[in-house]
C-alpha angles and dihedrals in degrees: 000000000000121000090258090050090049094052091046089053093049094046095045100037100045129061106247122204094206089059105036105015126211095008088071094052114105109207100211141043097241098106094046091050091050093047093050092044088056087054093049093257102289091183089073093058100072139038117254146189117214122212129189134163143122096256133007099031092111093050093044091048093052095042091050092047090051091052094048095049091046087053088058102262120134096239130199120201125196118186138152151255107019123225103213112343124045089219091066086084093067119045139156116203087343096306117119119236115264126267089233092058091054091049093049095043093050092051090050095048097044094098089055091048090055091045102043105028091218127186124257090252093051090055094047091051092052089045092054093048091050092049094049091048093048092049092046098229119193091224139353126212105216121196118199117236103214127354114332115240094067098023114127092237091061096094093082126099101218135196088235138004119217130193111187100192145313126246140145111290135125087013090161087067108023100038139270100261132064089240092056092047091048089052091056093047091046087061089088090066108111131200112278092352116123116246124204121204114203102193123009133193128199088249094053103037096079090050092056092043092052094047094046091048092050090052095039086235119157106246120212126183107206093204090063093058106035136028137174108245095187141348138195140163125264123175093336090309126116108240112205132186104210122193121207104213094195096053100023087235126151122213130187115209130183110206122193090213100083101190110121089225087071087077086076094046094049090059089055092049092049090055092046091052090049092052092047090051089053088054091054102265112148106231119149126204091240090056090052091052092048093049096049092055092062110025092137093051094045098045109018095241115167139166100053106121086314121175109218099169141023131216094049100025113232115198125187123198130173094219105144109160138054096269091048093051090050089055091051091052090053088051092051090059088064095049128090116222141129102231134004121230113193120201103190140172132162140192119250099247097059126095090258096168091055090055095044091052089062099050123102117257090211094069126094111242132214108187115203144141143231116250100257134097093248092061119109112245112257094229092051088049092051091051091049092047091052088064087064095046095258111143131194146098132286127236131191094229140015093251091062092043094051091045090054092047091052090049093055100035122094121220092261093052128098124230113199123189114196147125101091138041088219093052091053089048090060095053110110115181 
């Protein structure tokens, strides 16, 4: 098979969460364990760091990978979903896995696909583990897909477990309270393995404490040990003044991910680096500074308050749940523009009304959808938005929506594309 044939087979043969939603979610680890057993358990052949959370886990994964590879470690990075190229999910030192590897792996795993009927995600997890083992990485940063306890990635025994935060998302699968969601995310906590919590709420703290105690896992709350004293913008970088509470030290970091929400993620990363240093990992402060300045270049991360055009400014952001939209609104308060043009689209299984209720009625709206079955129809979205006083036109795809926004926007305006990872992935400017 060619690479194109291989991708077509994977997309058509395997149930894919990004396309059909909860029906593709396998609620146990059996398939992943069988797949990896058939591959001689590649996940046991490299060190790993495991990251879960409602928001921020993608940014933290990429920032941490950038730091590790800058420190000289051959670093694997597994994330999902991808924006434009399937191979974005599996990288080593920022370089995507090869097309030939995907062809060869798929041919090798076909008998297991026929036998087990796994999901698309289960196959990609096994694929990533096999690639990292083959390439003999020093460490792999592994981002969970959904939840934690039953997530396919949760067969690894990591150096550290990280939970960035807890918010309402995938409530149809993970539960309808913060406590239930925290319980699922806390499922990545392993016996005797330190776990770092990025942001904690009074509802979720007891859940983490109980789970960590049960597993005898050292529990560290990053917010207790680091905080951002001040931040500003410098040459489209986020400049942060980070205080180390333990040492009383002050660090200035320039981060090439300018979203103000990264002030939360950088605290988590600082604590992770501290814990790795305690375990004997050689990471110097100068290497951290160097890595943070060029995370996008080192890892290929995109879609986090990313400016893709000037005059007018066009920003894309993968915010796709209520907490993420709230963060975008905080970011907008820091921006200078005349009028806001919002190109938005959502998937059906999100709490769309909650997000719409937060959005400003003064903006011009361009309702659209990603090209997948799970996407909410643009006309239905427009009708729903009208109930919240949001006015605009609907478009069948994001290309038409962005083109319309650019037609109506003046040079001093701001065009923001958000609401779905898949929508952002289809933007081509």
